Residue frames as qw, qx, qy, qz and C-alpha x, y, z in Angstrom:
[[0.697, -0.039, 0.702, 0.143, 70.50, 116.75, 107.87],
 [0.282, 0.508, -0.444, -0.682, 71.47, 116.76, 104.26],
 [0.852, 0.247, -0.193, -0.420, 70.20, 114.43, 101.48],
 [0.525, 0.378, -0.755, 0.107, 73.28, 112.14, 101.83],
 [0.109, -0.197, 0.797, -0.560, 72.66, 111.58, 105.47],
 [0.682, 0.128, 0.265, -0.670, 68.89, 111.00, 104.87],
 [0.733, 0.334, -0.507, -0.308, 69.70, 108.32, 102.26],
 [0.341, 0.249, -0.859, 0.290, 71.46, 106.26, 105.01],
 [0.429, -0.194, 0.486, -0.736, 68.39, 106.23, 107.24],
 [0.086, -0.152, -0.982, -0.078, 66.55, 102.92, 107.91],
 [0.432, -0.433, -0.404, -0.680, 62.71, 103.12, 107.61],
 [0.227, -0.239, 0.630, -0.703, 61.12, 103.63, 110.89],
 [0.802, -0.001, -0.001, -0.598, 58.13, 101.48, 109.81],
 [0.962, 0.135, -0.221, -0.089, 59.64, 98.17, 108.53],
 [0.511, -0.730, 0.445, 0.088, 63.18, 98.67, 110.07],
 [0.791, -0.013, 0.507, 0.342, 64.62, 96.95, 106.92],
 [0.566, 0.634, 0.294, 0.437, 64.46, 99.22, 103.93],
 [0.377, -0.271, -0.048, 0.884, 66.43, 102.46, 103.47],
 [0.219, 0.863, 0.413, -0.192, 64.68, 105.73, 102.86],
 [0.403, -0.036, 0.290, 0.867, 65.69, 108.35, 100.26],
 [0.220, 0.549, 0.161, -0.790, 64.37, 111.64, 99.11],
 [0.367, 0.411, 0.721, 0.419, 62.15, 111.63, 95.96],
 [0.123, 0.440, 0.034, -0.889, 61.09, 114.78, 94.01],
 [0.291, 0.443, 0.825, 0.195, 57.93, 114.75, 91.89],
 [0.140, -0.249, -0.257, -0.923, 55.73, 117.18, 89.93],
 [0.061, -0.438, -0.832, 0.335, 52.61, 117.79, 92.00],
 [0.142, -0.462, -0.411, -0.773, 49.43, 119.76, 91.97],
 [0.087, -0.366, -0.684, 0.625, 47.34, 121.57, 94.60],
 [0.085, -0.605, -0.553, -0.566, 43.83, 122.94, 94.32],
 [0.142, -0.340, -0.496, 0.786, 42.88, 126.15, 96.37],
 [0.274, 0.560, 0.291, -0.725, 39.60, 127.85, 95.92],
 [0.738, 0.567, 0.334, -0.150, 39.00, 126.09, 92.57],
 [0.372, 0.843, -0.382, -0.074, 42.38, 127.16, 91.19],
 [0.957, -0.148, 0.122, 0.217, 44.93, 124.38, 90.58],
 [0.088, 0.896, -0.434, -0.035, 48.67, 125.14, 90.66],
 [0.939, 0.185, -0.211, 0.200, 51.72, 122.95, 89.75],
 [0.177, -0.855, 0.459, -0.164, 54.86, 122.67, 91.75],
 [0.641, 0.297, -0.688, 0.164, 57.71, 120.43, 92.62],
 [0.681, -0.607, 0.201, -0.358, 57.65, 118.52, 95.99],
 [0.447, 0.383, -0.782, 0.204, 60.24, 116.38, 97.77],
 [0.781, -0.446, 0.139, -0.414, 59.39, 113.66, 100.18],
 [0.169, -0.472, 0.864, -0.039, 60.99, 110.59, 101.66],
 [0.895, 0.090, -0.157, -0.409, 60.20, 107.06, 100.40],
 [0.509, -0.356, 0.784, 0.010, 61.27, 103.62, 101.63],
 [0.631, 0.466, -0.290, -0.548, 61.27, 102.31, 98.08],
 [0.410, 0.357, -0.836, -0.077, 63.07, 99.03, 98.55],
 [0.097, -0.042, -0.951, 0.291, 60.82, 97.44, 100.98],
 [0.083, 0.511, 0.774, -0.364, 57.49, 98.70, 102.43],
 [0.190, 0.533, 0.500, 0.656, 56.93, 101.77, 100.21],
 [0.267, -0.762, -0.427, 0.407, 56.32, 104.23, 103.14],
 [0.300, 0.542, 0.184, 0.763, 56.22, 107.88, 102.10],
 [0.322, -0.833, -0.391, 0.223, 56.43, 110.86, 104.28],
 [0.229, 0.865, -0.019, 0.446, 57.53, 114.44, 104.71],
 [0.533, -0.142, -0.421, 0.720, 60.31, 115.60, 106.90],
 [0.119, -0.785, -0.360, 0.490, 59.64, 118.86, 108.78],
 [0.170, -0.488, 0.348, 0.782, 61.85, 120.73, 106.32],
 [0.062, 0.140, 0.773, 0.615, 60.20, 119.19, 103.26],
 [0.027, -0.677, -0.734, 0.049, 56.80, 120.05, 104.57],
 [0.097, -0.753, -0.102, 0.643, 57.73, 123.60, 105.15],
 [0.159, -0.312, 0.548, 0.760, 59.23, 123.74, 101.64],
 [0.095, 0.395, 0.864, 0.297, 56.05, 122.18, 100.17],
 [0.044, -0.789, -0.539, 0.292, 53.90, 124.82, 101.77],
 [0.136, -0.653, 0.175, 0.724, 56.13, 127.58, 100.51],
 [0.142, -0.006, 0.756, 0.640, 56.15, 126.11, 96.87],
 [0.038, 0.643, 0.760, 0.085, 52.24, 126.06, 97.04],
 [0.083, -0.832, -0.271, 0.477, 52.08, 129.64, 98.33],
 [0.207, -0.480, 0.436, 0.733, 54.53, 130.81, 95.78],
 [0.162, 0.184, 0.833, 0.496, 52.70, 129.09, 92.94],
 [0.011, 0.765, 0.638, -0.088, 49.29, 130.52, 94.02],
 [0.136, -0.782, -0.047, 0.606, 50.76, 133.97, 94.30],
 [0.219, -0.296, 0.597, 0.713, 52.51, 133.75, 90.92],
 [0.116, 0.421, 0.819, 0.372, 49.26, 132.61, 89.23],
 [0.063, -0.821, -0.491, 0.284, 47.26, 135.41, 90.86],
 [0.196, -0.627, 0.228, 0.718, 49.95, 137.96, 89.75],
 [0.194, -0.015, 0.729, 0.656, 49.81, 136.70, 86.26],
 [0.054, 0.647, 0.744, 0.159, 45.95, 136.90, 86.11],
 [0.133, -0.828, -0.222, 0.497, 46.14, 140.48, 87.66],
 [0.195, -0.540, 0.405, 0.711, 48.67, 141.50, 85.08],
 [0.671, 0.544, 0.030, -0.502, 46.67, 140.08, 82.31],
 [0.137, 0.559, -0.781, -0.243, 49.07, 137.44, 81.38],
 [0.323, -0.025, 0.924, -0.202, 46.88, 134.54, 82.18]]
């Protein structure tokens, strides 16, 4: 399902509002190290405010966190941090 199709979905909670993808800057802390990354999730912004991740968005979020942690570790190992 692409973003255009997702924007046409009705919220499954309130059954009134429309959901749409939202991308924000986010942070994640792992073993005392914080990394920044972009994450996308769905929001019913015009009625109940429900927020949730689709399966694809959840997978992408986990990959973004993993890549950010690896990049930070690589930079520290290379002496660039």
